[in-house]
N, C-alpha and C positions, 0 to 999 in steps of 0.2 A: 225256500227263498220267497215264499208268498208274503211274508211279513218281516223278513230279516232287516230290510232297510226302512221299514215303516214310511214309505213314500208319501202317503197322505199327510202324515204329521210333518214331514220335511217341507212339503209344498205349503202347508198351512203356516208354518213358521216363516217361510220366505214372504208370504203375503202379509203376515203380521209385521214383519220388519219393514216392508215397503210402506205399509200404512203409517207406521211410526216415523219413518223418514219423511214421508209427505207432510205429516203434521209438523215435524221440525223445520222443514223448508218453509211452510206457511208461517210459522212463528219466528223464522230467521234464527233458529238455534243450531244451525249446522254450517260449517265452512264449506266453500266450494272444493277445497282439497279433500276434505273428509268425504264429501259427496262423490267425488270422482273415484276415490279408492273403494268406497262402498258399492258403487255401481259395478265396478270390475269384479268384486267379490260375488255379487248377486248374479251377474251374467255367467261367471264361471261355475257357480254352484248349480245354476239352472242347466248349464251345458252337461254337467255330470248326470243330472236327472233326465236329460233328453228334452229339456225345455229351452225355448228361444226367447230370452227377455230383451234382446236388442231391439229397440223400437225406433231408433233414429240412425241416420247415416253418420259415419265417423266425423265428417267435416261440418256437421251442423254447429258444433261448438265454435268452430272458427268463424262461422257466419255471425254468431252472437258477438264474438269479440270484435269482429270487423265493424258491425253495426254500432257497437258502443264506442269504438274509436272514432267513427264518423260523426256520431252525435257530439262527442267531446271536441272534435275539430270544428264543427259548425258552431258550437257554443262558444268556443274560444274566439272565433272570428266575430261573433256577435258582441262579445265583451270588448274586443279591440275597437269595434265601431260604436261602442257605447250604447248598444241596444240592450240595456239592462233588463227591460221588461221581458222580452222573449228569451233572453239568456236565463233569467230566473225561472221562467215557466218550464224550460227544458230541465233545469236542475230539480225543480219541485216534482215534475212528473217522474223523473228517474228515481227520486227519493221515495215516491209512492210505490215504486217497484223494488224497494230495498236496495237501491244502488245509490251510494252516497258520493257526491262530488264535493270537494272542499276547494274553495277559492283561496289561492295564495298569491301574494305579491311576488312578482318575478325578481 
Protein backbone atom coordinates (compact mmCIF):
# COMPACT_ATOMS: atom_id res chain seq x y z
CA UNK A 1 0.00 0.00 0.00
CA UNK A 2 2.98 2.33 0.08
CA UNK A 3 2.35 3.56 -3.46
CA UNK A 4 -1.02 2.02 -4.39
CA UNK A 5 -2.85 5.33 -4.22
CA UNK A 6 0.05 7.53 -5.30
CA UNK A 7 -1.06 10.14 -2.77
CA UNK A 8 1.64 12.70 -3.66
CA UNK A 9 0.45 12.73 -7.29
CA UNK A 10 -3.18 13.04 -6.17
CA UNK A 11 -2.40 16.02 -3.93
CA UNK A 12 -0.32 17.60 -6.68
CA UNK A 13 -3.26 17.24 -9.07
CA UNK A 14 -5.61 18.89 -6.57
CA UNK A 15 -3.28 21.86 -6.21
CA UNK A 16 -2.89 22.12 -9.99
CA UNK A 17 -6.68 22.18 -10.27
CA UNK A 18 -6.95 24.87 -7.60
CA UNK A 19 -4.31 26.95 -9.41
CA UNK A 20 -6.22 26.64 -12.69
CA UNK A 21 -9.52 27.54 -11.03
CA UNK A 22 -7.96 30.58 -9.38
CA UNK A 23 -6.69 31.70 -12.78
CA UNK A 24 -10.14 31.22 -14.29
CA UNK A 25 -11.72 33.19 -11.46
CA UNK A 26 -9.23 36.01 -11.98
CA UNK A 27 -10.00 36.01 -15.72
CA UNK A 28 -13.78 35.64 -15.09
CA UNK A 29 -13.90 32.39 -17.08
CA UNK A 30 -15.93 30.36 -14.59
CA UNK A 31 -19.53 30.64 -13.44
CA UNK A 32 -20.48 30.80 -9.78
CA UNK A 33 -22.53 27.60 -10.19
CA UNK A 34 -19.54 25.73 -11.64
CA UNK A 35 -17.32 27.11 -8.91
CA UNK A 36 -19.71 25.93 -6.18
CA UNK A 37 -19.84 22.41 -7.66
CA UNK A 38 -16.08 22.30 -8.11
CA UNK A 39 -15.50 23.42 -4.53
CA UNK A 40 -17.68 20.57 -3.26
CA UNK A 41 -15.72 18.08 -5.36
CA UNK A 42 -12.35 19.35 -4.13
CA UNK A 43 -13.47 19.34 -0.49
CA UNK A 44 -14.85 15.79 -0.82
CA UNK A 45 -11.72 14.53 -2.59
CA UNK A 46 -9.58 16.13 0.10
CA UNK A 47 -11.68 14.43 2.76
CA UNK A 48 -10.98 11.04 1.15
CA UNK A 49 -7.26 11.80 1.40
CA UNK A 50 -7.60 13.01 4.98
CA UNK A 51 -7.13 16.68 4.05
CA UNK A 52 -9.31 19.58 5.15
CA UNK A 53 -9.81 22.11 2.33
CA UNK A 54 -12.72 23.90 3.98
CA UNK A 55 -11.38 27.39 4.57
CA UNK A 56 -14.53 29.37 5.27
CA UNK A 57 -17.67 29.06 7.32
CA UNK A 58 -20.73 27.86 5.44
CA UNK A 59 -22.63 31.10 6.00
CA UNK A 60 -19.94 33.35 4.49
CA UNK A 61 -21.55 33.05 1.06
CA UNK A 62 -24.80 34.35 2.56
CA UNK A 63 -22.95 37.41 3.89
CA UNK A 64 -21.70 38.15 0.38
CA UNK A 65 -25.20 37.87 -1.02
CA UNK A 66 -26.63 40.05 1.73
CA UNK A 67 -23.94 42.70 1.22
CA UNK A 68 -24.59 42.75 -2.52
CA UNK A 69 -28.34 43.05 -1.90
CA UNK A 70 -27.68 45.95 0.47
CA UNK A 71 -25.52 47.72 -2.12
CA UNK A 72 -28.23 47.26 -4.76
CA UNK A 73 -30.84 48.63 -2.34
CA UNK A 74 -28.72 51.70 -1.49
CA UNK A 75 -27.96 52.28 -5.15
CA UNK A 76 -31.63 52.05 -6.11
CA UNK A 77 -32.50 54.65 -3.45
CA UNK A 78 -29.76 56.90 -4.78
CA UNK A 79 -31.23 56.58 -8.28
CA UNK A 80 -34.73 57.38 -7.01
CA UNK A 81 -33.31 60.52 -5.37
CA UNK A 82 -31.54 61.37 -8.65
CA UNK A 83 -28.07 61.06 -7.10
CA UNK A 84 -26.68 59.75 -10.37
CA UNK A 85 -23.01 60.42 -9.56
CA UNK A 86 -22.85 58.26 -6.42
CA UNK A 87 -25.11 55.64 -7.99
CA UNK A 88 -22.76 55.40 -10.98
CA UNK A 89 -19.72 55.19 -8.69
CA UNK A 90 -21.22 52.19 -6.91
CA UNK A 91 -22.05 50.53 -10.25
CA UNK A 92 -18.53 51.19 -11.57
CA UNK A 93 -16.82 49.85 -8.44
CA UNK A 94 -18.95 46.69 -8.58
CA UNK A 95 -18.04 46.38 -12.25
CA UNK A 96 -14.35 46.53 -11.25
CA UNK A 97 -15.12 43.47 -9.09
CA UNK A 98 -16.70 41.71 -12.11
CA UNK A 99 -20.24 42.28 -10.77
CA UNK A 100 -22.39 43.77 -13.49
CA UNK A 101 -25.51 45.77 -12.71
CA UNK A 102 -27.77 46.76 -15.59
CA UNK A 103 -30.05 49.74 -15.20
CA UNK A 104 -33.50 49.06 -16.61
CA UNK A 105 -36.58 51.22 -16.71
CA UNK A 106 -39.31 50.07 -14.35
